[in-house]
N, C-alpha and C positions, 0 to 999 in steps of 0.2 A: 440231254447236251454231256458233259463231261469231258468238254476237250479242253485238253491242256493248253495252257498261253502264257506269252508273260505281258506285266504289266509294267510302267514307268514307276520307278522309286521316286515319290515327291516328298521325300525328306529333308525340310528347308535347312537342318543342321548339316545335313552330309556334304562332305565336299565333292563326292563324286557320285553319279547317278545309275545305280546296279538294276536291272529289271528284275520284278520279283516274280516268280513263277506260282502261277494260280491254274483253279481251275474252274472254267464254265459250269455253275451247278444248276442255273434255269431262266430264262427271260420271260419279262412281262412288259409288253407295251415297248416304251422307249428306256428300257432300264434293264441290265445284266447284273445278276447276282452271282459274283464269284467265292471260291474258296481259295483263300492266300496262304501261302508257307506252312503246305502239309496241314493244311484244314484247321490252323489255327486258329484266322480270323475270317470273317463271312465281309462283302464289302458289296454294293450297289452301285452300280457304274452308268453312266449314260451311254448308249450305245455308240455315241460319235467318239468316246472315250478313244485314246490310242491303246489297243488291245491286239496284241502280234501275237497268233496263233503259233504254238511249237513245231519245228519240225518232228519228224518221228523219232530222227536218231536222237532229240535232247529228251528226250520219253523214255524208249525202249535202252537207251546207250551202244557204245560202239567200242571196237577193241582198241582203237587208234583214232585217236582225236582228229586228226588231219579230216575224217571221214563226217565232222559234225555239220548239219545241215544249217544250223544257229548258228552263227560264231559271234558271242557278244561277251561282256565282263562276266555274264552271271553265271556260265560254267568255268570259269578260272577262277574264281574265289577261293576254292582250296587247293591251288597247286602251290607250293613254294619250289623255287628251282635252287 
């Protein structure tokens, strides 16, 4: 496995929802184990959870952000204008 993915942020105290980066570790039946946020947390999710695989540009990086394949708030969280 080891596929990078985006998980929905389900923090009920958050005013906005920013996807969390994770890596699929394994699958057992109808459950998927993911390592969240640089492997600090493990979660077991149902296979029908809204997991979105990361585009390779989000994993490998790009010189110019216009070339990102995934465009969501997760990539822009550390950018200040």
